[in-house]
KEDRENPA-971374 format. One line per 8 residues: for each residue x negated, y, z of C-alpha. Coordinates in Angstrom, 1 decimal, padded with zeros to 4 digits. Last residue first. Layout:
<atoms>
X,Y,Z | ... .
</atoms>
This chain:
<atoms>
042.2,-107.0,-030.2 | 042.2,-110.4,-032.0 | 043.3,-113.3,-029.8 | 040.6,-115.5,-028.4 | 040.5,-118.9,-030.0 | 042.7,-121.7,-028.6 | 041.6,-124.4,-031.0 | 044.6,-126.7,-031.9 .
047.9,-125.8,-030.4 | 049.5,-129.2,-030.6 | 053.0,-129.3,-029.2 | 053.6,-125.9,-030.7 | 055.9,-123.1,-029.6 | 055.7,-123.6,-025.8 | 056.9,-120.4,-024.2 | 054.1,-118.6,-022.3 .
052.6,-118.6,-018.8 | 049.5,-116.6,-018.0 | 046.3,-116.0,-019.9 | 043.9,-118.5,-018.1 | 040.5,-118.3,-019.6 | 039.0,-121.5,-021.0 | 035.3,-122.1,-020.0 | 033.0,-124.6,-021.6 .
030.3,-127.0,-020.3 | 027.9,-128.7,-022.7 | 026.3,-131.9,-024.0 | 028.8,-132.7,-026.8 | 026.4,-135.4,-028.0 | 028.0,-138.1,-025.9 | 029.6,-136.3,-022.9 | 031.4,-133.0,-022.7 .
032.3,-130.8,-019.8 | 035.4,-128.7,-019.2 | 036.2,-125.6,-017.1 | 039.7,-124.2,-016.9 | 040.7,-120.8,-015.5 | 043.4,-120.7,-012.9 | 042.1,-117.7,-011.0 | 040.9,-119.9,-008.1 .
038.9,-122.1,-010.4 | 040.1,-125.1,-012.4 | 038.4,-128.4,-013.2 | 037.9,-130.9,-016.1 | 035.6,-133.8,-017.0 | 034.8,-135.8,-020.1 | 035.6,-134.0,-023.3 | 033.9,-136.3,-025.8 .
033.2,-133.9,-028.6 | 035.4,-130.9,-028.1 | 036.5,-127.7,-029.8 | 037.1,-124.4,-028.1 | 033.7,-123.1,-029.0 | 032.3,-125.0,-032.1 | 031.1,-128.6,-032.0 | 034.1,-130.5,-033.2 .
037.3,-132.4,-032.3 | 040.2,-130.2,-031.5 | 041.6,-128.4,-028.5 | 045.0,-127.7,-027.0 | 048.0,-129.8,-026.0 | 051.6,-129.1,-025.1 | 054.3,-130.2,-022.7 | 053.5,-133.8,-021.8 .
056.1,-134.8,-019.3 | 054.8,-136.1,-016.0 | 058.2,-135.2,-014.5 | 056.9,-133.4,-011.4 | 053.4,-132.5,-012.7 | 054.6,-131.0,-016.0 | 051.6,-131.8,-018.3 | 049.1,-129.8,-020.3 .
047.0,-132.1,-022.4 | 043.3,-131.2,-023.2 | 042.1,-132.7,-026.5 | 039.2,-134.6,-027.9 | 041.3,-137.7,-028.9 | 038.9,-140.0,-027.1 | 037.9,-137.6,-024.4 | 041.4,-136.8,-023.2 .
041.1,-134.3,-020.3 | 044.4,-134.0,-018.6 | 045.5,-130.6,-017.1 | 048.3,-131.1,-014.6 | 050.9,-128.5,-014.1 | 053.2,-127.3,-011.3 | 050.5,-127.1,-008.7 | 053.0,-125.8,-006.1 .
051.0,-122.9,-004.9 | 050.0,-121.9,-008.5 | 046.4,-123.0,-009.3 | 047.1,-125.6,-012.0 | 045.7,-129.0,-011.2 | 042.8,-130.9,-012.7 | 042.6,-134.3,-014.4 | 040.0,-136.7,-015.8 .
039.7,-139.3,-018.6 | 043.2,-140.5,-019.4 | 043.1,-141.0,-023.3 | 041.3,-144.3,-023.8 | 037.7,-145.2,-024.6 | 038.6,-147.2,-027.8 | 042.3,-147.4,-028.3 | 044.9,-144.6,-028.2 .
048.4,-145.7,-029.1 | 049.6,-144.6,-025.6 | 048.9,-140.9,-026.2 | 049.7,-140.5,-022.5 | 051.2,-143.2,-020.3 | 053.0,-142.3,-017.1 | 053.0,-144.0,-013.7 | 055.0,-143.9,-010.5 .
054.9,-144.0,-006.7 | 052.6,-146.9,-005.5 | 051.7,-147.0,-001.8 | 048.0,-146.7,-001.5 | 047.9,-145.0,002.0 | 047.3,-141.7,000.3 | 050.6,-142.0,-001.6 | 050.1,-143.1,-005.1 .
050.5,-141.9,-008.7 | 049.2,-143.8,-011.8 | 048.0,-141.9,-014.8 | 047.8,-143.8,-018.1 | 046.0,-144.5,-021.3 | 045.0,-148.1,-020.3 | 041.4,-147.2,-021.2 | 041.3,-144.4,-018.7 .
043.3,-145.5,-015.6 | 043.0,-142.0,-014.2 | 044.4,-141.9,-010.6 | 046.7,-139.2,-009.2 | 047.0,-139.2,-005.4 | 050.1,-137.4,-004.0 | 049.7,-135.4,-000.9 | 052.0,-132.4,-001.7 .
048.9,-130.2,-002.4 | 047.6,-132.8,-004.9 | 044.9,-135.4,-004.4 | 042.6,-136.4,-007.3 | 041.3,-139.9,-008.2 | 039.4,-140.1,-011.5 | 037.8,-142.6,-013.9 | 038.9,-146.1,-013.1 .
036.8,-147.4,-015.9 | 037.4,-150.1,-016.5 | 040.9,-151.6,-016.6 | 043.2,-151.2,-013.7 | 045.3,-154.2,-012.8 | 049.0,-155.1,-013.5 | 048.7,-154.3,-017.2 | 051.8,-152.6,-018.6 .
053.5,-155.0,-021.0 | 051.8,-155.2,-024.5 | 052.6,-152.7,-027.3 | 049.6,-150.5,-026.7 | 047.1,-153.4,-026.5 | 044.0,-152.9,-024.4 | 041.2,-155.4,-025.1 | 040.8,-158.3,-022.7 .
042.1,-158.3,-019.2 | 038.9,-159.8,-017.8 | 039.6,-160.4,-014.1 | 038.0,-158.7,-011.2 | 041.1,-158.4,-009.0 | 042.3,-155.5,-007.0 | 044.9,-156.1,-004.2 | 048.0,-154.4,-005.6 .
048.9,-150.8,-005.0 | 050.5,-150.5,-008.5 | 046.9,-150.7,-009.8 | 044.2,-151.5,-007.2 | 043.8,-150.8,-003.6 | 041.3,-149.7,-000.9 | 041.2,-148.8,002.8 | 039.2,-147.0,005.5 .
035.4,-147.8,005.2 | 033.1,-145.8,007.5 | 030.9,-143.2,005.6 | 030.5,-141.2,008.8 | 031.6,-137.7,007.7 | 033.7,-138.4,004.6 | 035.4,-141.4,006.2 | 035.8,-143.7,003.3 .
038.6,-144.5,000.8 | 038.5,-146.9,-002.2 | 040.5,-146.7,-005.5 | 040.2,-149.8,-007.5 | 039.0,-151.9,-010.5 | 035.3,-152.3,-010.0 | 032.5,-152.0,-012.6 | 033.1,-148.6,-014.3 .
035.0,-147.3,-011.3 | 035.6,-147.1,-008.5 | 037.5,-143.8,-008.3 | 036.5,-142.7,-004.8 | 038.7,-141.0,-002.2 | 036.7,-139.4,000.6 | 038.6,-138.8,003.8 | 038.0,-135.7,005.9 .
041.7,-135.7,006.8 | 043.1,-132.2,005.8 | 040.1,-131.3,003.6 | 040.7,-134.4,001.4 | 037.4,-135.2,-000.3 | 037.5,-136.3,-004.0 | 034.9,-138.6,-005.6 | 034.3,-139.6,-009.2 .
033.1,-142.5,-011.4 | 031.8,-145.2,-009.1 | 029.6,-147.9,-010.8 | 030.3,-150.6,-008.3 | 030.8,-149.4,-004.8 | 029.4,-151.1,-001.7 | 030.4,-151.9,001.9 | 034.0,-152.7,001.5 .
033.6,-155.4,-001.2 | 037.0,-156.2,-002.5 | 036.4,-155.0,-006.1 | 033.1,-156.9,-006.5 | 030.2,-158.2,-004.5 | 028.1,-155.1,-005.0 | 024.5,-155.2,-003.8 | 022.6,-154.2,-006.9 .
021.9,-150.7,-005.6 | 023.2,-149.9,-002.1 | 026.4,-148.5,-000.8 | 027.4,-145.2,000.9 | 024.6,-142.6,001.0 | 024.5,-139.6,003.4 | 023.1,-136.2,004.0 | 020.3,-135.4,001.4 .
019.3,-131.7,001.2 | 020.1,-130.4,-002.3 | 020.9,-126.7,-001.7 | 024.6,-127.2,-001.5 | 024.1,-130.0,001.0 | 024.0,-133.6,-000.3 | 026.3,-136.7,-000.4 | 025.6,-139.8,-002.5 .
027.8,-142.5,-003.8 | 026.6,-146.1,-004.3 | 026.7,-149.3,-006.3 | 024.7,-147.9,-009.3 | 022.5,-150.8,-010.3 | 025.1,-153.4,-011.4 | 024.0,-156.8,-012.7 | 026.3,-158.8,-014.9 .
029.9,-160.0,-014.9 | 033.4,-158.4,-014.6 | 033.8,-155.9,-017.3 | 031.1,-153.2,-017.5 | 032.4,-150.5,-019.8 | 029.2,-149.1,-021.2 | 030.9,-146.9,-023.7 | 030.4,-143.6,-021.7 .
026.6,-143.5,-022.3 | 023.2,-143.8,-020.7 | 021.9,-147.3,-021.5 | 019.9,-149.3,-019.0 | 016.3,-150.2,-020.0 | 015.7,-153.7,-021.5 | 014.3,-156.7,-019.7 | 017.5,-158.6,-019.9 .
019.5,-155.6,-018.6 | 017.8,-152.7,-016.8 | 020.1,-150.6,-014.7 | 023.9,-150.9,-014.8 | 024.3,-147.1,-014.6 | 027.7,-145.6,-013.7 | 026.8,-143.2,-010.9 | 028.5,-141.1,-008.2 .
027.9,-137.6,-006.9 | 029.0,-135.6,-003.9 | 028.0,-132.0,-003.0 | 028.7,-130.4,000.4 | 030.3,-127.0,000.3 | 032.3,-127.7,003.5 | 035.5,-127.7,001.4 | 034.0,-130.4,-000.9 .
031.9,-129.9,-004.1 | 032.6,-132.9,-006.4 | 030.3,-134.3,-009.1 | 030.8,-137.2,-011.6 | 028.3,-139.6,-013.1 | 024.5,-140.1,-012.5 | 023.0,-142.9,-014.6 | 020.3,-144.8,-012.7 .
021.7,-143.2,-009.6 | 019.4,-141.6,-007.1 | 018.8,-144.1,-004.2 | 018.2,-142.3,-000.9 | 015.6,-141.6,001.8 | 013.0,-139.8,-000.2 | 013.8,-138.4,-003.6 | 015.1,-139.2,-007.1 .
016.8,-136.4,-009.0 | 018.6,-133.2,-008.2 | 018.2,-129.4,-008.3 | 019.4,-126.3,-010.0 | 020.6,-122.9,-008.7 | 021.8,-119.5,-010.0 | 022.5,-120.2,-013.7 | 024.5,-117.1,-014.8 .
028.0,-117.8,-016.2 | 029.7,-114.7,-014.9 | 031.4,-116.6,-012.2 | 028.2,-118.1,-010.9 | 026.6,-121.2,-012.3 | 025.2,-124.2,-010.3 | 023.3,-127.0,-012.1 | 022.7,-130.5,-011.0 .
020.6,-132.9,-013.1 | 017.5,-130.6,-013.5 | 017.3,-129.2,-017.1 | 015.8,-131.5,-019.7 | 013.1,-130.2,-022.0 | 012.7,-128.1,-025.2 | 011.3,-126.4,-027.2 | 007.9,-124.8,-027.2 .
006.3,-127.6,-029.3 | 004.5,-130.9,-029.1 | 003.2,-130.8,-025.6 | 000.5,-133.5,-025.1 | 002.3,-135.1,-023.3 | 005.9,-134.4,-024.2 | 008.0,-132.0,-022.0 | 008.2,-129.3,-024.6 .
009.1,-131.9,-027.3 | 012.3,-132.9,-025.4 | 015.1,-132.3,-027.9 | 013.3,-134.3,-030.6 | 013.2,-137.4,-028.3 | 017.0,-137.3,-028.0 | 018.5,-136.2,-024.7 | 020.3,-138.9,-022.6 .
017.6,-138.9,-019.9 | 018.7,-135.4,-018.9 | 022.0,-136.8,-017.8 | 024.3,-134.1,-016.6 | 026.0,-132.7,-013.5 | 027.9,-129.5,-013.4 | 028.8,-127.0,-010.7 | 030.9,-123.8,-011.2 .
030.8,-121.1,-008.6 | 034.3,-119.9,-007.8 | 033.2,-119.0,-004.3 | 035.1,-121.9,-002.7 | 033.5,-124.4,-005.0 | 034.3,-125.5,-008.6 | 033.4,-129.0,-009.9 | 032.2,-130.4,-013.2 .
031.0,-133.9,-014.2 | 029.6,-135.8,-017.1 | 027.5,-133.5,-019.2 | 025.5,-135.9,-021.5 | 022.3,-133.9,-021.8 | 021.8,-130.3,-020.9 | 018.9,-128.4,-022.3 | 016.2,-126.3,-020.6 .
013.8,-124.0,-022.5 | 012.9,-122.4,-019.2 | 016.2,-120.5,-018.8 | 019.7,-121.7,-019.7 | 021.8,-119.5,-022.0 | 024.8,-117.8,-020.5 | 027.9,-119.8,-019.8 | 030.3,-118.6,-021.2 .
030.1,-116.5,-024.3 | 032.7,-118.4,-026.4 | 035.4,-117.9,-023.7 | 038.2,-120.2,-024.9 | 041.7,-118.9,-024.6 | 044.4,-120.4,-022.4 | 048.2,-120.5,-022.0 | 050.0,-122.1,-019.1 .
053.4,-123.7,-020.0 | 057.0,-122.6,-020.4 | 059.8,-124.6,-022.0 | 062.3,-122.1,-023.4 | 065.6,-121.8,-021.5 | 064.9,-118.3,-020.2 | 063.6,-117.2,-023.6 | 066.8,-118.5,-025.3 .
068.9,-116.8,-022.7 | 067.0,-113.5,-023.4 | 067.4,-114.0,-027.1 | 071.1,-114.6,-026.7 | 071.5,-111.5,-024.6 | 069.6,-109.4,-027.1 | 071.7,-110.8,-030.0 | 074.9,-110.1,-028.1 .
073.8,-106.5,-027.5 | 073.0,-106.1,-031.2 | 076.3,-107.6,-032.2 | 078.1,-105.2,-029.9 | 076.2,-102.2,-031.1 | 076.8,-103.2,-034.8 | 080.5,-103.5,-034.0 | 080.6,-100.1,-032.4 .
078.9,-098.6,-035.4 | 081.5,-100.1,-037.7 | 084.3,-099.0,-035.5 | 082.9,-095.5,-035.5 | 082.5,-095.5,-039.3 | 086.1,-096.6,-039.7 | 087.4,-094.0,-037.4 | 085.4,-091.3,-039.2 .
086.7,-092.5,-042.5 | 090.3,-092.4,-041.3 | 089.7,-088.9,-039.9 | 088.5,-087.8,-043.3 .
</atoms>
C-alpha cells in the first residue's frame, strides 16, 4: 500500500513538473514570438453618403487632430451610368459625383464637403493626395497632364508621365478647413523639370512638419524628387532625388527586378512622410522600394518590398503606428492589393493583410493610407475601387501568418 502511494505521489509530482516546464516553455515562446499590430475591417464605416452622391477614384486620405477623416476623390472618373442624376435632362434618381473633398467624423458621418475650381487659384486637372496639417489647413496636389493632342486628359493611376510632354498640374494648393483658399505654389504648364524650384510637376502628396513649418512634397508623377517649401510663405528650401542625388529627368525604361538598384526615382514618387525621430520615408512606387533620408536630403537606407512586382509597383503610400516610437510602418500596395506591416527600425516585412476584391476588407487599387490617434487604419482605393475603408486596431498579437488575407471581424 505505502509503496503504491509513494509511486502515485512520484507520478503526480512528475506531471506537475512537466506541466510547469510546459507553461514556462510556452511563456518563453510567446515572449520570443514576432509581434505585430492586428486589425479587423469595420464593414459599416463610413455611413452612406447623402444626396445620391458617389465617390470616384479615391486618391487621398488624412486624419486631423479631432480624428476626423478627410478624403479626396475624382468625381470626373465616374462612369456615365453612375451620373444619371446629374444629366440634363435628368435620366434617373441615381447618382452624381460628391464634391472632391469630404470630411467624416469618427462615427463615419459626412460632416463637410467642398472643393473644385474657384477664384484666385488653379484647381488640379486631376486632384491627387490630401494632407491636413497641425493648423488644420488642407493641402492637395494633382497628377493631371491636361489635354493631350486635342483629347481630354485621363484620370487614372497609370498615366506615368516619363520625361516629355505637357504637364497641367504643376502646383500644390493650401486651404483652410472650410475651403478658403490660402496659397498656391507653382503654375499650370510652367514646369521646367526636376530642378525647377518654382513649379512642381504632377505632385502626389504633401507632408507638413509641425516642428519646422516645412512642407515636403513627393514630386511626383512627372518629376523625380522630393522638394521642400516653407509652409507659410511658399519659399523654396531644397530638393533631392534618389540616394540624395541631384534628380535627373532621364528615361530609365521599364523596371526590372533583377537589375541593379536604379540611381534615380521612377515616376511616380508617391509619398514623403516624416517620422517622430526625424526620418523621411519616400515611396518610390514603381521601383518597389522605400528610401529613407534625413530632412536635409542625406540618404540613410532603403528596402525593397515585393520586389518582383511589375506594373504600378508595390510602394504606394505609408502611415506610421501610433505608439510613441512609431515602431511599425503600414505600406499600401496597390498593385498586389495588400497592406504590409513593417518593422520601422529594420524595415523587415512582418505580415500582410488584405486581398484583391470588392467586399469589405478587400482592395481594388489600395492607394492611400493613414492612422488616427487610436491606431485605426484608413485606406482609399483608386481605379474602380472608389471608396474609403476603416480597419480597427485590435492590439499587438504574435505573427502566425505572413499573409493574413481578409481581416474580417471575429465572431462574438
